[in-house]
Every structure is written in structure tokens, then in C-alpha cells.
C-alpha positions as CSV (number, residue, x, y, z in Angstrom):
1,M,56.6,66.1,189.7
2,N,59.1,67.2,187.1
3,F,57.9,70.2,185.2
4,N,59.8,71.4,182.2
5,K,59.0,74.0,179.6
6,K,58.6,71.5,176.9
7,N,55.6,69.9,178.6
8,I,53.6,73.1,179.0
9,D,51.1,73.9,176.3
10,Y,51.0,77.7,176.4
11,D,48.5,77.8,173.6
12,K,46.1,75.6,175.6
13,I,46.5,77.9,178.6
14,Q,45.7,81.0,176.5
15,R,42.6,79.2,175.1
16,M,41.4,78.4,178.7
17,K,41.9,82.0,179.8
18,A,40.0,83.3,176.8
19,L,37.0,81.2,177.7
20,K,37.0,81.7,181.5
21,Y,33.3,82.7,181.5
22,L,32.4,79.4,179.8
23,E,34.6,77.0,181.8
24,H,31.6,74.9,183.1
25,Y,30.0,74.5,179.7
26,P,30.5,71.3,177.5
27,Q,33.6,71.1,175.4
28,N,31.7,71.2,172.1
29,I,30.3,74.7,173.0
30,K,33.8,75.9,174.1
31,T,35.2,74.6,170.8
32,Q,32.6,76.5,168.8
33,I,33.3,79.7,170.7
34,H,37.1,79.3,170.3
35,Q,36.6,78.9,166.6
36,L,34.5,82.1,166.4
37,L,37.3,83.9,168.4
38,A,40.0,82.5,166.2
39,S,38.2,83.6,163.0
40,E,37.3,86.9,164.6
41,K,33.5,86.3,164.0
42,L,32.3,86.4,167.6
43,D,30.9,89.9,167.1
44,K,29.0,88.7,164.0
45,Y,27.4,86.0,166.1
46,L,26.4,88.4,168.8
47,L,25.1,91.1,166.5
48,K,23.1,88.6,164.4
49,N,21.3,87.4,167.5
50,Y,21.2,90.6,169.5
51,P,21.5,93.6,167.0
52,K,21.0,96.5,169.5
53,A,21.4,97.6,173.0
54,H,18.5,98.3,175.3
55,D,17.4,101.9,176.3
56,I,17.1,101.3,180.0
57,K,19.9,103.6,181.1
58,S,18.8,105.3,184.3
59,D,18.3,103.7,187.8
60,K,14.6,104.9,187.7
61,A,14.0,103.0,184.4
62,L,15.8,99.9,185.7
63,Y,13.6,100.0,188.8
64,S,10.5,100.2,186.7
65,Y,11.7,97.4,184.4
66,T,12.5,95.2,187.4
67,M,9.2,96.0,189.1
68,D,7.2,95.0,186.0
69,F,8.8,91.5,186.3
70,K,8.3,91.3,190.0
71,N,4.6,92.4,189.8
72,S,4.0,89.8,187.0
73,Y,5.7,86.8,188.5
74,L,6.5,87.4,192.2
75,K,3.5,89.4,193.5
76,K,3.5,87.9,197.0
77,S,7.3,88.1,197.6
78,L,9.0,90.6,199.8
79,P,9.0,94.2,198.4
80,L,12.0,95.8,196.6
81,S,13.2,99.0,198.0
82,K,16.0,99.8,195.5
83,V,17.2,98.7,192.0
84,I,20.2,100.4,190.7
85,Y,23.2,100.2,188.3
86,D,26.3,99.8,190.5
87,G,29.7,100.8,189.2
88,K,31.4,99.0,192.1
89,I,30.4,95.6,190.9
90,N,33.4,94.1,189.0
91,V,31.9,91.7,186.4
92,I,35.2,90.2,185.7
93,N,35.9,89.1,189.2
94,D,32.7,89.2,191.1
95,A,29.2,89.1,189.8
96,L,26.8,90.3,187.1
97,G,24.4,91.7,189.7
98,L,23.7,91.4,193.4
99,H,20.6,90.8,195.5
100,T,21.1,92.0,199.1
101,I,18.9,92.2,202.1
102,I,19.7,95.2,204.3
103,S,18.5,95.0,207.9
104,R,18.1,98.2,209.9
105,V,16.7,99.0,213.3
106,Q,14.0,101.6,213.1
107,G,12.5,102.5,216.5
108,G,12.1,99.2,218.3
109,K,11.6,97.2,215.1
110,L,14.0,95.4,212.8
111,K,13.2,96.3,209.2
112,S,14.7,94.5,206.2
113,K,14.9,95.9,202.7
114,N,15.6,94.0,199.4
115,E,17.9,95.6,197.0
116,I,19.1,94.6,193.5
117,R,22.2,96.0,192.0
118,V,23.2,95.4,188.4
119,A,26.8,96.0,187.1
120,T,27.1,99.3,185.2
121,V,28.6,97.5,182.2
122,F,25.1,96.2,181.4
123,K,23.8,99.7,180.6
124,N,25.0,99.0,177.1
125,C,24.0,95.5,176.3
126,P,21.1,93.8,174.6
127,E,17.8,93.8,176.6
128,E,17.8,90.0,176.7
129,F,21.0,90.1,178.8
130,L,19.7,92.7,181.2
131,R,16.5,90.6,181.5
132,M,18.5,87.5,182.3
133,I,20.3,89.3,185.1
134,V,17.1,90.9,186.5
135,V,15.3,87.5,186.5
136,H,18.3,85.9,188.2
137,E,18.4,88.5,191.0
138,L,14.6,88.6,191.4
139,S,14.6,84.8,191.7
140,H,16.9,85.1,194.7
141,I,14.1,86.9,196.6
142,K,12.2,83.6,196.7
143,E,15.1,81.0,196.3
144,K,18.4,81.8,198.0
145,N,20.5,79.0,196.6
146,H,21.4,78.1,193.0
147,D,19.6,74.9,193.1
148,K,16.9,73.1,190.9
149,A,14.1,75.2,192.4
150,F,16.0,78.4,191.7
151,Y,16.6,77.6,188.0
152,K,13.0,76.4,187.6
153,L,11.8,79.8,188.8
154,C,14.2,81.5,186.5
155,T,13.0,79.6,183.5
156,Y,9.4,80.1,184.6
157,I,9.9,83.9,184.5
158,E,12.1,83.8,181.3
159,P,11.8,80.6,179.3
160,K,15.0,81.4,177.3
161,Y,16.9,82.0,180.5
162,H,19.7,79.4,179.9
163,Q,20.2,80.5,176.3
164,Y,20.5,84.2,177.4
165,E,22.9,83.2,180.1
166,L,25.2,81.3,177.7
167,D,25.1,84.2,175.2
168,L,25.8,86.7,178.0
169,R,28.8,84.7,178.9
170,I,29.9,84.8,175.2
171,Y,29.4,88.5,175.3
172,L,31.6,88.8,178.4
173,T,34.2,86.8,176.5
174,Y,34.0,89.3,173.7
175,L,34.2,92.3,176.1
176,D,37.2,90.8,177.7
177,K,39.1,90.3,174.5
178,Y,37.9,93.2,172.3
179,G,36.1,95.8,174.4
180,K,32.7,97.3,173.9
181,L,30.4,96.0,171.2
182,Y,27.3,98.1,171.9
183,F,27.2,101.8,172.5
């Protein structure tokens, strides 16, 4: 193939980079978000729909918040031993949160513990976004794969799950371009 500088659309490349959290969404949604970015109104969209950050700042409060969901929707599932904010989770490259199962030998028995870790960046975001992440990670206790059953469970626990996920991705786009919106 013959590549020359005239054939490369640098503007298109920049638009794609700006919407990296939304790459699997339909083109009409990406176009709307790009228009909000271009007109510098993305913050207005987010603040109109999610005017304030939650007040769940400590690991203890996060554990209690998560356990309320677990006890309401997943009573018979495996217990949770730890729920914390984790500063080592890099949202940009890795994940929003993590569900892990830690196996340890205690005496002659193998014990497993479920843990949920949420990226520290979500200490200052709307409660709906934190809820979406918690619901997502809790759903992994019962459903390991991102399949139809997994998303059915997510929407059972939080009916607006998909809207919150989209808006969270829009928020991450804002964070990437402009920095913090909620303090």
C-alpha cells in the first residue's frame, strides 16, 4: 500500500482518539458527543443530568453501599470480604473496577474471598456512576462473563444500567479532555 500524507485525515484521527471510551457505540451517538465536545458543552450535558458528586468517600462507606445492593439482590451469592477504592486501577488503560476471588490455604482448607475494587477516580463522581460500577462488579459474583445473562442481571439490579454506563463513558471522555468536573 502506498501511504502519503495527503491521504491521512488527521482531524478524523483526533476525533477517534477523543471518543475512545465510546468506540463501540453507534455513529449517531458518537456524532452527538463530538458536537458537544466541539461546542464545549459536554460539561453542561453532564451537570444537567448529574448535578453533584456522591458522598461515599471512605472504603467503609463504599463497603456498606455495596453490601446494601448485595443484600437486596444477591442474598444467596458468595460473601464479600472487601470493597475498597483502589488507586492502582488505571481507568484510562484498564478498568473502572475489579472483582477478584482470592484463594488462600488456611489450615488444611482452601478458602476463597471475593473482593471488589473501584478506581479511586470515582470518589468524585455522581452516585449513579458509582452505582453502575458497583452493580457491574457485583454481577460478576454470579455471572463471570459479559454475556446476555450478565447484562440481564445488571439491568435487574439497576434498570438504568445501560444509560448510566453510556453517561459514565461520556464523563470519562470529559475527564480525559478537560480534567475534573466534580470536586
